N, C-alpha and C positions, 0 to 999 in steps of 0.2 A: 964183438963177443963180450969184452970187458963192461961196455956200458950196458949191455942186456942184462949181465949178471948183477951189476950194480942196481939196476932198476927192480929186479926180481927180489933182492935183499930188502930195498926200501919199501916195496909193496908187501912183503911178508911181515915186516916190522909194523907197518901201519895196521894190517890185519890183526896181528898179535895185540897190539895196544887197543884197538877198538874192541876186540873180543874180551880182553881182560877188563876193560872199563864196564862192558855190558854186564859181565857176570858179577862184577862186584856190585853194581848198582841193582841187580836183580836180587842179590842176597841180603841186601840192606834194606830194612823195613822202616818206614817213618813211625816214630813213636812221638807220642805227645807227652811233654813234661807235665807231671801232675801237679797241679796248683793246690796248695792246701787249703782246705774249706775251713774257714773259721767264722765265728760269729761276727767278728769285727770286720770282715772283709765285705760283708753284704751291705747294700745300701740300707739306711734306716727303714723300718716298717712305718706303717701309718700311725700307730700309737706313739712311736719315738718321734716321728715328724711332728705331729700335733703337740706333744710335749715340749719340744723345742721351740715351736713357734709361741706357745703360751708363755714359757719362761724367759725367752730371749727377745721376742718381738713385741708382744702386747705391752710389756711394762714400759716400752720406750715411747708409746703413743698416748696421748690424751683422749682417753674415751670414757663415756659413761658406761655403768656396769652392763645396761642392757645392749649397748653396742658391742661390748667385749664378748658378750654371749653369742649375740648374731655373727659376729667376725669368726669367732671360734668354730660355729656350726658351719659357717661357708667353707672353711678351711678344712673341717672334718669330711664334709662332702667332696671337696676336691681331692683330698688325700684318699678317700674310699673309692672314687671313680678311678684313679690312677691304678691303686693296688687291685682292684677287681680285673682291671685290663691285663695287668702283669700276670696274676694268678690264671687268667683264662688262657694262657699259652700264646696268645695272638702278641704280635709285634705292635708297640705303640707307635702309630705313625705321626707324622708332623700334623696332619690334618686333625687327628684326634686330638692330639695335645693342644693346638691352637683352639678347637672348639671348646675343649674343657676350660682352658685358661680364659677364654673370652666369656664363658658363663660365670666363672668365678669373679672375673673383673665386673660384669654387669651387675651381679649381686652387690658386691663392694659399693658401686657407685650409688646403688639404691639405699645403701645403709649409711655410708660415711660421706663428709664433706670432702672437696676437693683438698683442702689442706691436710685433712687426716690421711687421705689416700696418699699424698706425696710423703708424709711422715712414714706411713706403712711401707712404702716402696723404699725408702731411705733405710729404714730399720731392716728390711729383708736383705738388702744389699750389703750391709755392713756384717753380716754373718759369715764366718769362714766357711769356705766350701772345702770339704774333705774329700779327695779323690781316693778312689779304691787302690790305686798303685801306691800312693802315699801311706795308706793304712798298712799295706803289706811291708813296706819299706820299714815303718815303724816296728811292726811286729817281728821282723827278722832282726832288727838292730837289738831289740829287747832279749830275743832268743840267743843270740850269739854272744852278747855281753855278759860276762859273768856277774852275779849279783853282788852289790857293794864294790865293785871294782870301778876304779877311774880310768879312763883311756889315757894311755902314755904315749907320747910322742915318741918316734922312733929316734934312737941315738945316732948321731952322725959321726963318723970317725974316720 
């Protein structure tokens, strides 16, 4: 009798916990945390990419003026193709990206010498890559720190 009573209490406790948990989950809605949309968080557009390329990569390479114009046109076409794909709403697949890069590389090989291509690749790789999450961290650091204030180390005592 006592054993039966103990089993009934345990069973009712388990049912109570499960019912309570189910009702708590039903009332809880999943909410997305809003991410602030700022200009600095978006990847650079075609114009900005081309400007960065012309200011930071082209000066590091020994090219004639006609080669600089041709290389700038090749990269302009490359950035335009990528931007058109992004704006179309379609996901940029690896195959599409590989084809676009292969076309760009073929045009560069027709325009530049092997040594100039090596210098171009070296100059491109030396550019810093800024990732969106790093941009967000920098933004929030600037927002949370008061202007003209220096960070103080906590006093230990």
